[in-house]
C-alpha positions in Angstrom: 217.1 41.7 135.0 216.4 38.3 134.3 217.2 37.5 131.0 214.5 35.3 128.8 215.8 31.8 127.9 214.8 31.3 124.3 212.9 28.2 123.1 213.4 25.8 120.0 210.7 27.0 118.2 211.5 30.5 118.8 215.1 29.9 117.1 213.9 28.6 114.3 211.1 31.3 114.0 214.2 33.9 114.7 216.6 32.4 112.4 214.4 33.1 109.3 214.0 37.1 110.2 217.4 37.1 110.9 217.9 36.7 106.8 215.1 39.1 106.1 216.0 41.5 108.9 220.0 41.6 107.5 218.8 42.7 104.3 216.6 45.6 105.4 219.9 46.6 107.3 221.6 46.1 103.7 219.7 47.9 101.9 219.4 50.9 104.5 223.1 50.9 105.2 223.3 51.7 101.5 220.8 54.9 101.5 218.2 53.1 99.2 215.9 51.9 102.0 213.4 52.7 104.9 214.9 54.8 107.6 214.2 53.3 111.6 210.4 53.2 112.2 209.2 52.9 108.9 208.0 49.2 107.3 209.6 47.2 104.7 206.8 44.9 103.3 209.0 41.9 102.3 207.9 40.3 98.5 206.8 36.6 100.2 207.0 37.2 104.2 207.1 38.9 107.4 206.9 43.0 107.5 209.9 44.4 108.5 210.4 47.5 111.2 213.2 48.8 111.8 213.9 50.2 115.7 216.5 52.2 115.2 219.7 52.7 113.5 223.4 53.9 114.9 226.6 54.3 113.4 228.7 52.5 115.6 232.2 53.2 115.4 234.3 50.1 115.3 235.9 47.3 115.9 233.4 46.0 116.9 234.4 41.7 118.2 231.7 39.5 119.1 233.2 36.6 119.8 231.0 34.0 121.5 231.5 29.8 120.8 228.7 28.3 122.8 225.2 29.4 123.6 224.5 32.9 124.1 221.6 35.1 125.9 220.9 37.5 123.5 218.2 40.4 124.5 217.5 43.9 123.2 216.2 46.6 125.9 215.2 49.6 125.7 216.7 52.2 128.6 215.7 55.7 129.1 217.3 58.4 130.7 216.1 61.0 132.7 218.3 64.1 133.6 220.8 63.0 136.0 220.1 59.6 135.3 223.1 57.2 135.5 223.9 53.4 134.8 226.7 53.8 138.1 230.2 52.2 137.1 230.0 48.6 135.9 231.2 46.3 133.4 229.2 43.4 131.2 230.8 39.6 130.9 229.7 39.9 127.5 229.3 42.2 124.5 226.7 44.7 124.1 225.7 46.9 121.4 223.8 50.1 122.3 222.6 52.4 120.0 220.7 55.5 121.0 217.4 56.1 119.5 217.0 60.0 121.7 218.4 63.0 122.9 222.2 62.2 124.4 224.3 59.8 126.6 227.7 60.8 127.8 229.9 57.5 128.3 232.5 57.8 130.2 235.6 55.1 130.9 239.5 54.9 132.5 241.9 54.6 130.2 245.9 55.1 130.4 245.3 56.9 133.6 243.0 59.6 132.1 239.5 59.7 132.7 237.8 59.9 129.0 233.9 61.2 128.7 232.4 60.9 124.7 228.7 62.7 124.3 227.0 60.1 122.0 223.6 61.4 119.9 220.7 60.3 118.6 221.6 58.4 115.8 224.8 57.2 116.7 225.7 54.1 118.9 229.3 52.2 120.9 230.3 49.0 121.5 230.9 48.1 124.9 233.2 45.0 125.4 233.0 42.3 128.2 235.0 43.4 130.4 235.5 47.5 129.8 234.2 48.8 133.3 232.4 52.6 132.2 229.0 54.7 133.2 226.9 56.3 130.7 224.7 59.0 131.6 222.3 61.8 131.2 223.6 65.3 131.7 221.7 66.8 129.3 218.3 68.9 130.7 216.0 66.7 127.7 215.9 62.6 128.3 217.4 60.3 126.2 216.8 56.5 125.6 219.0 53.4 124.5 218.0 50.1 122.4 220.9 48.0 124.1 221.6 44.3 122.7 223.7 42.1 124.8 224.9 38.6 124.0 225.6 37.4 127.7 227.6 33.9 128.7 224.0 31.8 129.9 223.3 32.6 133.4 225.3 35.9 133.1 223.9 38.7 135.4 223.9 41.6 132.0 225.9 44.3 134.3 228.1 43.7 137.2 228.8 46.9 139.2 231.9 48.2 140.0 233.7 51.0 142.3 234.5 54.3 140.5 238.2 53.5 138.5 241.1 55.7 140.3 241.3 58.1 137.4 237.5 59.1 137.8 237.2 60.0 140.6 
């Protein structure tokens, strides 16, 4: 996947929109705002349409000192689909928007798996080896936001960890 490189004009427009989106997220997290998919008209400015909302357990650590490529994608999983074992060069925030995905990783000599259902999400730390799969009979979809060093690929394939073979 080739990541788009934002232009300066897009960065300026994005900065104005970032403040509006942050405000919408704060209000929705407090229970007073719209659910995902509802449009919130601003008093003077753009309309804000949340695309997804998810509860993500922490900790979340995004520490990029330099420039970053930030891209959000939708990944559709048909039953049986898998990402294959991989890691990301930068942090990734994932929101499950429909169905459920099984996230697996090796830790302390064991292979651990969690089922993450729609409305929930997860954080993938840079370098953390994992696989996501749809082990259900219904399709699943996620939105993933990658924060990557310039020129880095979104994912790097790796062999299955010994604990998960």
